[in-house]
N, C-alpha and C positions, 0 to 999 in steps of 0.2 A: 353551331353546325351550319355548313354551307350547302345551299341548294343551288345547283347549276341549272340555269333556265335556257331552254332552246325553243325558239318560235318557229312555226311552220311559215310558209310563204304568204299565208293569209289571203289566198286567192278566192276563197268562197266562204267568208266568215259567217258562221252561225252565232258565234260569241266574239266579243272584243277582247282578245287575249291581252293587250297592253293594260286595259282597264282591270281585267282579272288579276294580273300581276300586282297592280297598285293595291287592290283590295287584300290580296294575300299578304303583302308587306305590312299593311296596317293591322291586319288581324293576328299576325304572328311575329311580333317584334323580336322574339328570341331567335328567330331563324334569319340567316343572312342569305338573301336572294341575290345571285350574281349571274349575269349573262355569260354563257359559255363562249369563250374566245381563246385565241392562242395564248393570251397572257394569264388565263385562269388555269393553273396547273393541277388543282385538286378541288374536288367537291364531294360531298357525302351522298347526296341524292340528286338524280337528274330529273328535272321537271320538264316534260315534253308538252308544250302548249300547241295543240292542233286546234285551229279555229272551227273546223267542221268534222263531221263523223268519218270522213274519208281517212283521216289519220295518216297523213303523209310522213310524219316523223315516226319511225318504227322502233319499238322498244328493244328489239334484238340488237340494234346498232349502238345502244348506249348502256352504260353501267348503272345498275341500281335505279331503274326508271320508275317514275310515276307518270302515267299517261292520261292526259286530258284530251278528249276528242269531241268538240262541240259540248253538248250537255251530257257527257259521260266521263266518269272517273274510273280508271282501271277497268274499263269495258262494262261498267254498270251505269245505267241511265240514272240521272239525278235531276231533281227540280232546280230551276234557275236560282231560287232563293237558298238552296242548300249547297250550291257549287263551291263556294269559298270554304266552308267548314268541311266538306267531304274531301277536298284537295288537301287541306291541312292535315286531316286525319290520315290520309294515305301517305303523306310525306312522313309523318311521325312514326308510322308503322315500319317504314324503311330505314329509319335512322339507326346507326349502330348503337348498341347498348353502352351506357356509360358506367 
């Protein structure tokens, strides 16, 4: 399954979103994380990585989104040491059934 990844502008980072993505890739080798670009024509889940709680990337603008905004996943606060596992769990909930 392909997870399309979109980064915010990172103007006020509470978390390091590039580091988070690296940890997600390592923790979920069965998922294919790809940066959303013009050459990426399809993905199953959209991962919106907002570095702060402002959440500049808005879920209504993307199909099947999982929203990370600082230390929150899908609008629920999480502890820093739980962030990777909570994001992966949210992604898996949005994946189409096989």
